[in-house]
N, C-alpha and C positions, 0 to 999 in steps of 0.2 A: 696735507694740503686742505685749505679751507675753501668754502665757497665765497665768491665775490659778493660782499654784503650790500646788495642794491635794493632788496625788498624787505619792508617791515612785515615779519611773519607772525601769523597766529600760531600759538604753541599747540598745533594739532597736526598729526601725521596721517593723512588719508591713504588708506591701502586698498580699498575695495569700493566699487560703485556699481549701481544698477538702477536704471530708470531715473527717477528724481531723488534717489537716496545715495548717500555716501557713508562709509564706515571708517573710523580711525583704527590705529593699531591696537587699541584697547577694546575694540569691539562696539564702541558707541556709534549709534546710528544718527545721522543728520539729515534733515530735509534740505535739498539744494535748490534754492530760489535764485541762483546766480549763474549756474552753468559754467563757471570758470570764464567770466567776461563774455557771455553770449556764445560761447563755443559750442556747448552741448545742445544741438538742435533736435535730435531725435531720441534723447535719453541716453544715459551712460550705458556702455557696453551692450547696445542694442543687438540681440542675437543675429538678425540678418546682416547688419553691418559687420559684425565679427566674422561671420561666415564668408562674406564677400572678401575681406582681407585675407582670411586663412586660405581660401581657395586660390587667390592670386599668388600668395606666397609660395605655394607648391608649383607654380608655373614659372614666373620670373618676377623678381622684386625690382630690378633696376636695369636699364640700359640708357645710354645717352641719347639725346635728341638728334642724333645723326642718322636715325633709321625710322621707317614707318612704325607707328605704334597704334594699332587698331583700337585699343582701349581709350586713347585720347579722343579719337573720332567718335567713339561711342558716348563719351562724356560730353563732348561738344553738342551732339544731337540731343542728349537728355537735358542739358541746360537750356538750349534753344527752345525746347518744347515746354519746359516748366516755367520758363521766364517769359515766354511770348516774343522774344527778341530773335525772330527766326532767321533774319538775314545777317546777324551780327557774327563776328569772328571771335575766336577764343584764343587767348594766350595764357598758358598755365605757369604759375610760379609757386612760392612756398608760403607766403604770409601776406597779411594785410598791408604792412609797410612796403613790402616788395611790389605788391599790386599797385599801390598809389605811386610809388617811385616810377614804375614802368609807364603808368598812365600819364604822369606829368612829362616824362621824357618823350613819349610818343607824341603828345600834343605839341611839344616844342619842335620836334622833327617835322611834324605835319604842317605847321604854320611858319616855320622858320623864325619864330619870335621867342622872347625870353621872359616876359612878365606873366605872373600868375596871380589871379585874384583868389584869396582865401578869406575865411570869416573869423571874427573874434570868438574866442573860446573853442576854436576847432581843434580837433585831434586827428592827424592823418598817418601817424607812425613815427618811428625813430631812426629810419635811414636818412641819408643826407638831405635830399630834397623834400622828402615827406615831412621830416622834422622841421625843416625851414618853413613849411607851410602850416606848421602846428603853432597855435597861439599859446605857447608856454615857454618863456625865455629860459626857465630853469633846466630844461632838457635840451636846449639848443647849444651845442658846443661852439667855440669861436670859429672853428673851421666850417661849420654849417651855416653861418650867417651870410646872408645875401640881401641885396637891395632889389632883387627880382620879385619879391613877394609883396603883394599890397593887401593889407588886412582891412576889411570893411565890416561894419555891423551886420549881423544876421538879420534878414527880413527888412532891410532898409532899401527899398526900391529906389528911392531918390538918390541915395549915395552910389548905388550900383550903376544907375544910368548916367550919373555925372562923371564917374570914373571912366566909363567907356567913352563918353563924349570928349573927354580930354586926352585919353591914352588908348583908345580902342585899337588903334593900328599896331600897338606894341603888345597887346595882350594875347598870349598863346592860349590860355585856358582859365576857366573858372572851376575850382573844386569845391564841392559842398556835400556835407552830410545831410541826408534826408531827415534824420533825426540825430542831433548831437548827443552822443552818449557820455563821454567823459565830462562834458560841460554840465551834465545834470539832466539830460533828457529834454532838449529844446528842439521843437520841430521847425523846419523850414516850411513857410506857408506855401500853399498852392500858387498863389499870386507871385510869390518871390521866385519860385522855380520856373514858372511860366515866363517871367521877365528875364531870367538867366538865359533861357532857350531863345528868347527874342533877340537879346543883345548879341549873343554868340552868333546867331545867324546874320545879323546886320553887319558885324565886324569881322566875320571869318575866324572867330575863336572856337575853342573846343570846350564843350560842357562835359565836365567829369563828375559823375555821381558816385561819391564815396559811399558804398554800400557794405563796407566791411562788417559793421556792427548792426546796421538797421536793415540789412538785406537778408536774403535767403529765407523769406517767408515770415520773419519775425514780427513785422508790422501788421500782418493780415493780408498783405499783398507780397509778391516775390520781392520786389524792390519798394521800399518806402517812397521813393521818388515818384512811383507810378500813380500815386494818389493825385498828383498834379495834371495828369493827362497828357504829358509831353515826354518824348524820348530824350535821353542824354546821348552824347556821342561815345562816351566810354563809361562803363560801370566797373568798379573795383569790388572784389569779393574776397572773403577769407572766412575767419571765425566758424560760423556754422556750416561751412561748406564741407568740412571733413569730420565733423562731430568729435574733434580731438586729434585727428591725424593731420599733420601740417600740410596745408594746401592753400593756395590762393590763385586768383585769376583776374584777368580783365576781359570784359566783353567789349568788342570794338565795332563801331558802325561800319557798314560796307564801303562808305566813301573814303575812309582812311586806308590808304594803301600800304602794304608791307614791302619791305625789301630786305635782302639777305644781310644779316649782320646788325640790323636795327635794334633788336632786342635778343636777349639770350638768357639761358639758365642751365645749370647743370642738373639739379635735382627736381626742377619744376616739371610737373606732368609725369612723374615716374609711375609705373604700373601699380604700385601699392597705393599711392595717393589717389590715383584715378579710381581704383576699386572702392576705396573708402567713400570718395565723393559719389560714386554711383549707388553705393549702398544707402547713403543718406537720401538721395533723390527718390530712390525706389520706395523707401519707407515713407517719406513725405507724401508721395502720390498715393500709395496703398492705404494710409491711414488718414489722408486728407488733413495733413497737419497745418497747412496754411489757414484753412478754415477754422481749425481748432484754436490756432493762435488768436484769430479775430474774436471768436466766442469767448474763450477763457479770459482773454485780455479785457473784454468789455465787462465780464462778470467781476474780475478782480478790481478793476478800476472803480467801478461803481460801489463795490463793497468798501474799498479803501476810503472813498469819499464820505461814507456814512460813519466811519469810525471817529469818535470824539478824540481830539488831540492831533489828528492829521490836518495839516494846515493847507497844503496844496498838492494836487496829483496831476502829473503830466504823462503823456505818451500815447502809444498806439499799439494795439496787439499786445504782445508780451515783451514790450520794451517800455518799461514803466519807471518813473521816478516820483518820489513824494518826500515832503518835508514835514517835520514834526513841530508842534508848538514848543514854546519855551519851557524848559524843564525836562523835556523828553528827548534831548539831543543824543543821549547814550543808547537809544533804542536798538541800534544795530549791534552794539557790543552785547547787550542783554539778551537779544534774540539768539546770538551765537553761543554765548557762554552759559546762559541759564536755560534756554529752551531748544538748543541744538538745531538752529535754523540758519543756514548761510544766506546772506544777502550781500549786495555790493554797495559802494558808496561813490559820491561825487562831492568833492570839496566845495563849499565848506560843510554843508549840512543836508545833503540829498541822499536818501537811500535808493539804490537802483535794484530793480527786479528784472532778471533776464533768464527766466527758467527755460527748461526744455520746451519746445513747441508741443510735445506729446503730454504735457502735464494735465492731470485730471482734475475735475472739480473737487473731488475728495481731498486731493493734496492742497488745493488752494484753500479749502475750508480749514485744513490743518494749519496752514500758515496764518490765516486770519484769526483762528483761535489762539495761536502763539502770539500774535500781535496784541490781541486783547489782554492776554496774561502778562505780556511784557510791559505794556503800558501801566497795568495795575501794580506790577512789581516796582516800577519806577516811581509811581505816585506814592506808594507806601514808603518807599525808601526816602523820598524827598519831604515827606510830611513830618 
């Protein structure tokens, strides 16, 4: 039996990881500046995180959501405390796509409406409604197509207000990434997010803050949306939440009421996933990693802007994208293949950096040295 071939793979087999390093099956060490799509929030195989999961495994790994699970309540309190959303409710699931799927469904239940506003170049996941709200026709199957999604330009306040003026009574929700990741690191402006809050209040719509990639401290605040100074009604989370253990969730404002059967999940909130998520929060708090993300991100972005050949730098905290000048478009491949540094990409020519929030200045300096060497390598090759 073969694997279903849906990913273009680098010919590298990673078999071991620790902190901001990974090793392949030949023993070659790599610096990880991507963290598996922003998943590694506290460093690979963090010892406290590993012990949290091991200890839970010896107690109980799984039972269904038909019984009280104290560890779920422990996690809810921990997320409320670290996020500052103290009165919000928690629904646990397994992934970012599932989190957004439930957020959109919940908004429709709450409002009794069908229309959703999403934004150009957005990515919200690959499940049915989440992918319909994703601006990438190549991954939307015919069965996922719906006329219930309205795509508007990001940061276009005039277009947003005009859409609500004509269709506001039909709109169930607005879903927006605080920082668009797959699109190439594009921030939603504070004024734009404040306007979303305003029009949702005026028309009784639900403001959904997709924080799957830009949340969990990566931006220098727990939610990137918090820079705008307004609360959303629902926050979706995943990626960094479990540091590699599959878990997702939505935080739900207190005015949105639950009823039996409205949402459901088999594996969501299982004890092992909750233990992993608690381990993440405990390390984040003990090591002050949200502040570290802010400090190291500022240092990294300023250093990138000073490198000759870097055309533009965008982002906040440790969610960074940059573009290279003409002739240096192969930088990402050279960093990986010649200098053993993992980075990410966004089409057509953006390099994405999403390292562990625990990354050190010395590791960033090692990356910057690799950048300089890779640029010199390309310049010599092209001359």
